[in-house]
C-alpha positions as a Markdown table, in Angstrom:
| # | Residue | x | y | z |
|---|---|---|---|---|
| 1 | Unk | 93.8 | 45.0 | 127.2 |
| 2 | Unk | 91.2 | 47.4 | 128.3 |
| 3 | Unk | 93.2 | 50.4 | 127.1 |
| 4 | Unk | 93.4 | 49.0 | 123.6 |
| 5 | Unk | 89.7 | 48.4 | 123.5 |
| 6 | Unk | 89.0 | 51.9 | 124.6 |
| 7 | Unk | 91.3 | 53.5 | 122.0 |
| 8 | Unk | 89.7 | 51.5 | 119.3 |
| 9 | Unk | 86.3 | 52.9 | 120.2 |
| 10 | Unk | 87.5 | 56.5 | 120.4 |
| 11 | Unk | 88.3 | 58.1 | 117.0 |
| 12 | Unk | 90.0 | 61.4 | 116.3 |
| 13 | Unk | 87.9 | 64.0 | 114.5 |
| 14 | Unk | 89.5 | 65.4 | 111.4 |
| 15 | Unk | 91.1 | 68.8 | 111.8 |
| 16 | Unk | 91.0 | 68.8 | 115.6 |
| 17 | Unk | 93.9 | 68.6 | 118.0 |
| 18 | Unk | 95.2 | 65.7 | 120.0 |
| 19 | Unk | 93.6 | 66.6 | 123.3 |
| 20 | Unk | 91.4 | 64.1 | 125.1 |
| 21 | Unk | 88.4 | 66.3 | 124.3 |
| 22 | Unk | 89.1 | 65.9 | 120.6 |
| 23 | Unk | 88.4 | 62.2 | 120.7 |
| 24 | Unk | 91.9 | 60.7 | 121.3 |
| 25 | Unk | 92.5 | 58.6 | 124.4 |
| 26 | Unk | 95.1 | 60.3 | 126.6 |
| 27 | Unk | 97.5 | 57.4 | 126.5 |
| 28 | Unk | 97.5 | 57.4 | 122.6 |
| 29 | Unk | 98.1 | 61.2 | 122.1 |
| 30 | Unk | 101.1 | 61.8 | 120.0 |
| 31 | Unk | 103.8 | 64.2 | 121.3 |
| 32 | Unk | 103.7 | 67.7 | 119.9 |
| 33 | Unk | 105.9 | 68.2 | 116.9 |
| 34 | Unk | 108.6 | 70.9 | 116.8 |
| 35 | Unk | 106.7 | 72.9 | 114.2 |
| 36 | Unk | 103.4 | 72.7 | 116.2 |
| 37 | Unk | 105.3 | 73.7 | 119.4 |
| 38 | Unk | 107.0 | 76.6 | 117.5 |
| 39 | Unk | 103.6 | 77.8 | 116.1 |
| 40 | Unk | 102.0 | 77.6 | 119.6 |
| 41 | Unk | 104.8 | 79.5 | 121.2 |
| 42 | Unk | 104.7 | 82.2 | 118.5 |
| 43 | Unk | 101.0 | 82.6 | 119.0 |
| 44 | Unk | 101.5 | 82.9 | 122.8 |
| 45 | Unk | 104.2 | 85.5 | 122.2 |
| 46 | Unk | 101.9 | 87.4 | 119.9 |
| 47 | Unk | 99.1 | 87.4 | 122.4 |
| 48 | Unk | 101.5 | 88.6 | 125.2 |
| 49 | Unk | 102.8 | 91.4 | 122.9 |
| 50 | Unk | 99.3 | 92.6 | 122.0 |
| 51 | Unk | 98.4 | 92.7 | 125.7 |
| 52 | Unk | 101.6 | 94.7 | 126.4 |
| 53 | Unk | 100.8 | 97.1 | 123.6 |
| 54 | Unk | 97.3 | 97.6 | 125.0 |
| 55 | Unk | 98.8 | 98.5 | 128.4 |
| 56 | Unk | 101.0 | 101.1 | 126.7 |
| 57 | Unk | 98.3 | 102.7 | 124.6 |
| 58 | Unk | 97.1 | 104.9 | 127.5 |
| 59 | Unk | 100.6 | 106.1 | 128.1 |
| 60 | Unk | 100.8 | 107.2 | 124.4 |
| 61 | Unk | 97.4 | 109.0 | 124.6 |
| 62 | Unk | 98.5 | 110.9 | 127.7 |
| 63 | Unk | 101.8 | 111.9 | 126.2 |
| 64 | Unk | 100.0 | 113.0 | 123.0 |
| 65 | Unk | 97.6 | 115.2 | 125.0 |
| 66 | Unk | 100.5 | 116.8 | 126.9 |
| 67 | Unk | 102.3 | 117.4 | 123.6 |
| 68 | Unk | 99.1 | 119.0 | 122.1 |
| 69 | Unk | 98.9 | 121.4 | 125.1 |
| 70 | Unk | 102.6 | 122.3 | 124.9 |
| 71 | Unk | 102.5 | 122.9 | 121.1 |
| 72 | Unk | 99.2 | 124.8 | 121.3 |
| 73 | Unk | 100.4 | 127.1 | 124.1 |
| 74 | Unk | 103.7 | 127.9 | 122.3 |
| 75 | Unk | 101.9 | 128.6 | 119.0 |
| 76 | Unk | 99.2 | 130.7 | 120.6 |
| 77 | Unk | 101.9 | 132.9 | 122.2 |
| 78 | Unk | 103.7 | 133.4 | 118.9 |
| 79 | Unk | 100.8 | 133.5 | 116.4 |
| 80 | Unk | 99.9 | 136.6 | 114.3 |
| 81 | Unk | 97.1 | 138.7 | 115.7 |
| 82 | Unk | 96.5 | 140.4 | 112.3 |
| 83 | Unk | 96.9 | 139.3 | 108.7 |
| 84 | Unk | 100.3 | 137.7 | 108.0 |
| 85 | Unk | 101.9 | 137.9 | 104.5 |
| 86 | Unk | 101.5 | 135.6 | 101.6 |
| 87 | Unk | 98.2 | 133.9 | 100.8 |
| 88 | Unk | 97.0 | 134.2 | 104.4 |
| 89 | Unk | 94.9 | 137.4 | 103.7 |
| 90 | Unk | 93.1 | 135.8 | 100.8 |
| 91 | Unk | 92.4 | 132.6 | 102.9 |
| 92 | Unk | 91.1 | 134.7 | 105.8 |
| 93 | Unk | 88.8 | 136.7 | 103.5 |
| 94 | Unk | 87.6 | 133.4 | 101.9 |
| 95 | Unk | 86.9 | 131.9 | 105.3 |
| 96 | Unk | 85.0 | 135.0 | 106.6 |
| 97 | Unk | 82.9 | 135.5 | 103.5 |
| 98 | Unk | 82.4 | 131.8 | 102.8 |
| 99 | Unk | 84.0 | 132.4 | 99.4 |
| 100 | Unk | 86.5 | 130.6 | 97.3 |
| 101 | Unk | 90.3 | 131.3 | 97.4 |
| 102 | Unk | 92.5 | 131.0 | 94.3 |
| 103 | Unk | 92.8 | 127.5 | 92.9 |
| 104 | Unk | 92.9 | 124.9 | 94.4 |
| 105 | Unk | 90.7 | 126.8 | 96.8 |
| 106 | Unk | 91.5 | 124.9 | 100.0 |
| 107 | Unk | 87.8 | 124.0 | 100.6 |
| 108 | Unk | 88.3 | 122.2 | 104.0 |
| 109 | Unk | 90.4 | 125.0 | 105.4 |
| 110 | Unk | 87.9 | 127.6 | 104.2 |
| 111 | Unk | 85.0 | 125.7 | 105.7 |
| 112 | Unk | 86.8 | 125.2 | 109.1 |
| 113 | Unk | 87.9 | 128.8 | 109.0 |
| 114 | Unk | 84.3 | 129.9 | 108.5 |
| 115 | Unk | 83.2 | 127.8 | 111.5 |
| 116 | Unk | 85.9 | 129.3 | 113.7 |
| 117 | Unk | 85.0 | 132.8 | 112.5 |
| 118 | Unk | 81.3 | 132.3 | 113.2 |
| 119 | Unk | 81.5 | 130.3 | 116.5 |
| 120 | Unk | 84.3 | 132.2 | 118.3 |
| 121 | Unk | 83.0 | 135.6 | 119.5 |
| 122 | Unk | 86.4 | 136.9 | 120.5 |
| 123 | Unk | 89.3 | 138.5 | 118.6 |
| 124 | Unk | 89.5 | 139.8 | 115.1 |
| 125 | Unk | 88.5 | 137.7 | 112.1 |
| 126 | Unk | 92.2 | 137.3 | 111.3 |
| 127 | Unk | 93.0 | 136.1 | 114.8 |
| 128 | Unk | 90.2 | 133.6 | 114.7 |
| 129 | Unk | 91.3 | 132.0 | 111.5 |
| 130 | Unk | 95.0 | 132.1 | 112.7 |
| 131 | Unk | 93.8 | 130.2 | 115.8 |
| 132 | Unk | 92.4 | 127.5 | 113.5 |
| 133 | Unk | 95.9 | 127.1 | 112.1 |
| 134 | Unk | 97.3 | 126.8 | 115.6 |
| 135 | Unk | 94.7 | 124.2 | 116.6 |
| 136 | Unk | 95.4 | 122.2 | 113.4 |
| 137 | Unk | 99.1 | 122.4 | 113.8 |
| 138 | Unk | 99.0 | 121.2 | 117.4 |
| 139 | Unk | 96.7 | 118.4 | 116.4 |
| 140 | Unk | 99.0 | 117.3 | 113.6 |
| 141 | Unk | 102.0 | 117.2 | 116.0 |
| 142 | Unk | 100.0 | 115.0 | 118.3 |
| 143 | Unk | 98.9 | 112.7 | 115.5 |
| 144 | Unk | 102.4 | 112.4 | 114.3 |
| 145 | Unk | 103.5 | 111.5 | 117.8 |
| 146 | Unk | 100.8 | 108.8 | 118.1 |
| 147 | Unk | 101.8 | 107.4 | 114.7 |
| 148 | Unk | 105.4 | 107.1 | 115.7 |
| 149 | Unk | 104.4 | 105.7 | 119.1 |
| 150 | Unk | 102.3 | 103.0 | 117.5 |
| 151 | Unk | 105.0 | 102.2 | 114.9 |
| 152 | Unk | 107.6 | 102.0 | 117.6 |
| 153 | Unk | 105.4 | 99.6 | 119.6 |
| 154 | Unk | 104.9 | 97.3 | 116.6 |
| 155 | Unk | 108.5 | 97.5 | 115.2 |
């Protein structure tokens, strides 16, 4: 008799669960439905997966740094020390003189080339701008690796 009087006094708040702290007496709590249990299990799985991905993030960064070093070293050993063919000469001149190359002009490459030309005191102007291409190529290889790494984790 006492249990029924207690449950009459306690009311469930709308939108809250069936735990005792939500206002339902423990003996009157309804069993969890299949849908609610499935949703709870999916949420637990998602949280566990996110934690697993966070643990693996450092591994991907270390591998990307190693890849950057390998690509950078191999490209530095094989890069042109003078002006290569094609549009490279025009882009090197545009970077060194802070000018504009033929359309579309490649403004970001020209500005970065100008920085490399002005800040690096070693090598010829062509070598410095070619070094920019090596740095950007190694960085793009690492970024591609990280993108595939993250995609593979979430796939």
